[in-house]
C-alpha positions in Angstrom: 107.4 127.0 70.0 110.0 125.9 72.7 109.7 124.7 75.9 109.1 127.6 78.5 111.7 125.4 81.1 114.5 124.4 78.9 114.4 127.5 75.8 117.6 129.2 77.5 120.3 126.3 76.1 123.1 127.5 73.4 121.9 127.6 70.2 117.9 128.2 71.0 117.6 125.0 71.1 115.4 123.1 74.7 117.5 121.7 77.2 115.7 118.8 78.0 113.5 117.6 74.7 116.0 117.1 71.8 113.8 118.5 69.1 115.4 121.7 67.7 113.0 124.3 69.6 109.8 122.5 68.8 108.6 119.3 71.1 104.7 117.8 70.7 104.7 116.6 74.3 102.3 117.6 76.7 104.9 119.6 79.3 105.9 121.7 76.0 102.7 122.3 74.2 100.2 122.7 76.7 96.8 124.2 75.3 98.4 125.5 72.0 96.0 127.1 69.4 97.1 126.6 65.6 97.0 130.2 63.9 94.9 128.8 60.9 94.8 133.0 59.9 98.1 133.0 59.7 98.1 132.6 55.6 95.9 135.3 55.1 96.8 138.7 53.8 95.1 142.0 55.8 93.0 144.2 53.1 94.5 147.5 52.3 95.2 150.1 54.4 94.1 147.8 57.2 96.5 147.7 60.9 97.4 144.5 61.9 95.8 143.8 65.4 98.1 145.1 68.5 97.0 142.1 71.1 99.3 139.0 71.4 98.3 135.7 73.9 101.0 134.9 76.1 101.5 131.6 77.9 103.4 131.1 81.7 103.7 128.0 83.2 101.1 125.5 82.9 99.1 126.5 80.1 98.7 130.2 82.5 97.4 132.5 79.3 97.0 136.5 79.2 96.6 139.0 76.8 98.8 141.8 76.0 99.2 144.5 74.1 101.6 145.5 72.0 102.1 149.2 72.4 105.7 149.4 71.2 104.6 148.1 67.7 107.6 145.1 68.1 107.9 142.9 65.7 106.1 139.8 66.9 105.9 135.8 66.5 104.8 132.1 67.9 107.8 131.3 70.1 109.2 134.6 71.1 110.0 135.3 74.6 108.8 139.3 75.9 109.1 140.5 78.9 105.2 142.0 80.4 103.7 144.0 83.0 103.5 142.3 86.6 102.7 143.5 90.0 105.4 144.1 91.5 108.3 143.9 88.5 107.9 142.3 85.0 107.1 138.6 84.3 108.6 136.4 81.0 106.6 134.5 78.7 106.2 133.4 75.8 104.0 134.3 72.8 101.4 132.0 71.7 99.3 134.0 68.9 99.7 136.9 67.1 97.2 138.6 64.7 93.3 138.5 64.3 93.1 134.9 65.5 93.8 136.7 69.1 90.5 138.9 68.7 88.4 136.3 67.9 90.3 134.4 71.8 89.5 137.9 73.7 86.0 137.6 72.0 85.2 133.8 73.4 87.2 134.7 76.6 85.3 137.9 77.6 88.0 140.0 77.1 87.4 143.6 75.7 90.3 144.8 73.1 89.5 148.2 73.7 89.3 148.3 77.9 92.4 149.8 79.7 93.0 146.9 81.6 95.2 144.7 79.3 98.4 145.1 80.3 100.9 145.7 77.4 104.6 144.1 76.3 107.9 145.9 77.6 110.3 144.6 75.1 111.8 140.8 73.8 113.5 139.7 76.8 117.3 139.5 76.8 120.1 137.2 77.9 119.9 138.5 81.5 116.3 138.3 81.8 116.3 134.4 80.5 119.3 133.8 83.2 117.5 135.4 85.9 114.0 133.5 85.2 116.2 130.1 84.4 117.4 130.3 87.4 114.1 131.4 89.7 112.3 127.9 88.0 114.9 125.6 88.4 114.0 127.0 92.7 110.6 125.7 91.7 111.1 121.6 92.7 112.8 122.0 95.9 111.1 124.8 97.4 107.7 122.9 96.9 109.3 119.8 99.0 109.9 122.2 101.5 106.7 124.1 101.1 105.1 120.6 102.2 106.9 119.6 104.9 105.9 123.7 106.5 102.3 123.0 105.7 102.3 119.4 107.7 104.0 121.0 110.9 101.2 123.5 111.0 98.7 120.4 110.7 97.0 122.6 107.7 94.6 120.2 105.5 95.5 121.5 102.9 98.1 120.5 99.8 100.8 122.6 97.9 99.9 121.5 94.5 102.3 123.6 92.7 105.2 127.0 93.0 105.4 129.3 89.8 108.2 132.4 90.3 107.6 135.5 88.5 110.1 135.9 85.8 112.4 138.2 87.6 112.3 136.5 91.2 110.3 138.8 93.3 107.5 136.9 93.6 106.4 133.3 94.2 103.2 132.0 94.3 102.0 129.3 96.1 99.2 126.9 94.0 97.3 124.7 96.9 94.0 122.1 97.1 91.6 122.2 99.9 88.2 120.9 100.9 87.6 123.6 103.3 88.8 127.1 104.5 92.3 127.1 105.3 93.8 129.5 107.6 97.4 129.9 106.1 98.3 133.3 107.8 101.2 132.0 110.3 102.3 129.8 107.1 102.8 132.9 104.7 104.8 134.2 107.7 107.3 130.6 107.5 107.2 130.8 104.3 108.7 134.1 103.8 110.9 133.8 106.3 112.3 130.2 104.7 112.6 131.7 100.9 113.5 135.1 101.7 111.0 136.3 98.7 106.9 137.5 98.3 104.4 135.0 98.5 101.6 134.8 97.1 98.7 132.2 98.0 96.2 130.7 95.7 93.5 128.0 96.1 92.4 126.0 93.1 90.0 123.3 92.2 91.1 119.5 91.8 90.4 119.9 87.9 92.7 122.6 87.5 95.0 121.0 89.4 95.1 118.0 87.5 95.1 120.3 84.3 98.1 121.6 85.8 100.5 118.4 86.5 98.9 116.7 83.3 98.9 113.0 82.7 97.3 110.6 80.8 93.9 109.4 81.1 92.5 105.8 81.0 91.7 106.6 77.4 95.4 106.3 77.0 96.0 109.9 75.4 96.7 113.3 77.4 94.1 114.8 79.7 91.8 116.9 78.0 92.2 119.8 80.4 96.0 119.9 80.3 95.9 120.3 76.2 92.6 122.2 74.8 89.8 122.2 77.5 89.4 125.3 79.5 86.0 125.7 80.9 85.6 123.1 83.8 81.7 122.6 83.4 80.4 120.8 86.7 79.6 117.2 85.9 76.6 115.5 87.6 75.7 111.7 88.2 72.5 112.4 86.1 74.9 112.3 82.8 76.0 109.2 83.4 72.1 107.9 83.9 71.1 109.7 80.8 73.8 107.5 78.7 73.2 104.5 80.6 76.4 103.8 82.4 77.0 101.9 85.1 77.6 104.2 88.4 80.8 103.0 89.1 82.9 105.8 91.0 86.0 103.7 90.0 85.4 104.0 86.3 83.5 107.7 86.1 86.3 109.6 87.9 89.4 111.1 86.7 93.1 111.5 88.0 91.0 114.6 89.6 88.9 112.6 91.4 85.7 114.1 90.1 83.1 112.8 88.0 85.2 113.0 84.3 84.5 115.9 81.9 84.0 113.7 78.8 80.5 112.9 80.5 79.5 116.0 79.2 80.9 115.8 75.5 78.3 113.3 74.1 75.6 114.5 76.8 73.8 117.0 74.3 73.0 113.6 71.6 72.0 111.4 74.2 69.3 114.3 75.4 68.4 115.1 71.6 67.6 111.6 71.3 66.0 111.1 74.6 62.7 113.8 73.6 61.1 111.7 71.2 61.1 108.9 74.0 58.3 108.3 76.7 59.5 108.7 80.1 60.9 105.6 81.9 58.8 105.4 84.5 55.6 104.9 82.3 53.4 102.2 82.9 51.1 100.1 80.3 47.9 98.8 81.3 47.0 95.4 80.2 44.2 93.0 80.2 47.2 90.7 81.5 48.3 93.1 83.8 50.1 95.9 84.0 53.7 95.9 82.3 56.9 98.5 83.6 59.8 99.5 81.0 62.6 97.5 82.1 64.9 99.0 79.4 65.7 101.2 76.5 67.8 101.6 73.7 68.5 104.8 72.4 69.7 105.0 69.4 67.2 102.0 67.9 64.3 103.4 69.7 63.2 100.5 71.2 61.7 99.7 74.6 61.7 96.0 77.0 58.5 96.3 78.7 57.9 93.1 81.6 54.5 92.5 83.4 54.4 92.9 87.0 53.7 89.6 87.6 56.6 88.3 85.4 59.7 89.7 85.4 61.2 87.1 84.2 59.5 88.0 80.0 60.4 91.0 78.0 58.8 91.9 75.3 61.0 94.2 72.7 58.0 97.2 71.6 59.3 100.4 69.5 58.7 103.8 70.6 56.0 103.9 68.4 53.6 101.1 70.1 54.7 102.1 73.4 52.8 105.7 72.6 50.1 104.1 71.2 49.1 101.8 74.1 49.5 104.8 76.1 47.2 107.1 74.0 44.4 103.7 74.5 44.8 103.7 78.4 44.7 107.8 78.5 41.0 106.5 76.7 40.3 104.3 79.4 40.6 101.2 77.0 43.4 98.4 78.0 45.2 96.4 74.9 45.0 92.8 75.3 48.8 92.0 75.5 52.0 93.0 75.0 52.2 90.1 72.7 50.0 91.5 69.9 52.9 94.9 69.4 56.2 92.9 70.6 58.7 93.3 68.1 61.4 90.0 67.3 64.8 91.3 67.8 67.0 89.7 64.9 70.0 89.2 66.4 72.9 90.4 64.1 75.2 88.0 62.3 78.6 87.4 63.2 81.6 89.3 61.0 84.1 87.0 61.3 87.1 88.2 59.3 87.4 87.4 55.5 90.6 86.2 54.4 90.9 88.3 51.5 94.7 87.5 50.7 94.5 84.4 51.0 96.7 83.9 53.9 96.3 81.7 57.0 96.0 82.2 60.6 98.4 83.9 63.0 99.1 80.6 64.1 100.9 79.5 60.6 104.3 80.0 61.6 104.0 77.7 65.3 105.6 74.5 64.9 102.6 72.2 66.3 102.8 69.9 69.3 103.9 66.2 68.0 102.6 63.4 69.5 104.6 60.6 70.5 103.5 57.6 68.6 104.1 54.1 69.5 107.1 51.7 68.2 105.2 49.4 66.1 107.9 48.5 63.2 107.9 44.8 63.0 111.2 43.0 63.7 113.3 41.4 61.7 113.7 37.6 61.8 116.7 36.5 64.2 116.7 40.6 65.7 117.4 40.6 69.5 115.1 42.4 71.5 116.7 43.5 74.9 114.5 43.5 77.5 115.5 45.4 80.8 115.0 43.9 84.3 115.9 45.9 87.3 115.4 42.8 89.7 112.2 44.9 91.2 109.6 42.1 90.4 111.0 38.5 90.8 107.9 36.7 88.9 108.7 38.9 86.0 112.4 37.6 86.4 111.4 34.1 86.1 109.4 34.9 82.6 112.7 34.3 80.3 113.6 30.8 82.0 110.6 29.9 81.8 109.6 30.5 78.3 112.9 28.3 77.5 112.0 25.5 79.5 108.1 25.2 77.7 109.7 25.8 74.4 112.4 23.1 74.9 109.2 20.4 76.2 107.1 21.9 73.3 110.2 21.1 70.6 110.7 17.5 72.2 106.9 16.5 72.1 107.0 17.6 68.5 104.8 20.6 68.3 104.8 23.3 65.4 106.8 26.2 66.8 106.8 29.9 65.3 108.8 32.4 65.0 110.1 33.2 68.2 112.0 36.6 68.9 115.1 36.4 70.3 114.6 37.8 74.0 117.9 39.3 76.2 117.7 40.1 79.6 121.1 42.4 80.1 120.8 42.5 83.7 122.6 39.7 85.0 122.9 40.7 88.7 119.6 39.9 89.4 117.3 38.3 92.0 117.8 34.7 90.9 121.0 35.2 91.8 120.1 35.8 95.6 117.3 33.2 95.4 118.5 30.1 94.1 115.9 27.8 95.4 113.4 30.0 94.0 114.6 29.5 90.6 113.7 26.1 90.7 110.9 24.8 88.5 108.3 22.4 88.7 108.0 19.8 86.5 106.0 20.9 83.2 103.3 18.3 82.3 105.0 18.3 78.9 108.2 16.5 80.6 109.4 13.2 82.0 108.1 12.9 85.9 111.4 12.3 86.9 113.1 15.4 84.9 113.9 18.5 87.2 114.9 22.0 85.9 119.1 21.8 87.1 119.5 25.7 87.8 121.7 25.6 90.5 124.5 27.4 89.7 123.7 31.4 88.9 122.0 32.3 86.0 123.9 34.3 83.0 121.8 36.8 80.9 119.7 34.4 79.1 119.6 34.5 74.8 116.4 32.5 73.2 117.9 32.1 69.9 115.2 31.4 67.2 113.9 27.9 66.7 113.9 25.7 64.2 111.2 23.3 63.4 112.3 19.9 63.3 111.0 17.7 60.8 
């Protein structure tokens, strides 16, 4: 089935989608039906069903009678009866399945209210139809401006031109009744065409516009859902859902239609449950239901004087206590009927293929290890000296003096590493007086450390013990 808005290009392929005449998007195959009876042959002497289903813009479908016995198949563009003039649509269903669809929609196949098909659309009909469809978007913008100028509380959601371009239908939404008589005059004067106003609900508007729901799929109303039933908040209460309007509302601003999908299953499961406001009378006090698990058949009760402790009971045990209370008998306590809920073990991933974790290709962060390599004998160690600490700058000189004193006194010295101070321009050059050392106890009293001149980088070589 080709796109309605772009099926007029050369070769029969749609303009917008490049799928050679078929497209799986929402705009092309909205509310499509699969003909599962197409492969079945009719019995001998049985005439084919003479009605077909024709789809127009945004999923609007009508049933028409093929009085001219045209050879029609899915995807054919036909000209149908309209008031006034004719309309252009696409055949979406033929054969016996149309009879089932008409029965489902409540349409009598033998009735006189079924319109007929004129002919297959010619190229001239398709050209006029295409020109009319291209006018819809700019007209919608202008129509909204005129409605705002009239200060009408309504929203122009969509415009649909008839196939021959003689009439335009304006679809709008409004909360209350709107007097748009002056607006119709402005539309007829502005667009020079016959105008028809049609109010739709918010759900129908969302179905016509389409979109993606919170489930990640296309909206049900725009793909397959045709009958819109009312949805109440009781549907969410029965399913024990949080009454959060942001999560329960759809794009139309109303409650989601999918809340009704599983409601019947929950209602069947709740038939065996006692009422939620049931009160159990025991010797320890009255108990009120706090929570229930519909599919596991469990109910949680708590005493009115102690709501912190909940007791789990099966629905059979609850019914037994209720039967005793009806006989004006009190059970001893809920603890006698309580069930221990065993927590299910967590199901971890079973590594059946012998694969490692998902982060096996990530490079681990390497920790910086301190350099603990032993230095060889006689290796020089460079100690940077930035001149920030005068006490640290004097340490090499003091170490040299102590080494000389210890050597003169005959003390055995271990192998000391050679240290070098590469920073010759240090604070010692600016502070000559501070570099003069006090007499050491191992030296003679009269000995002085002659360091009057500026010091050069101090190199301490390996000390050899004197015999």
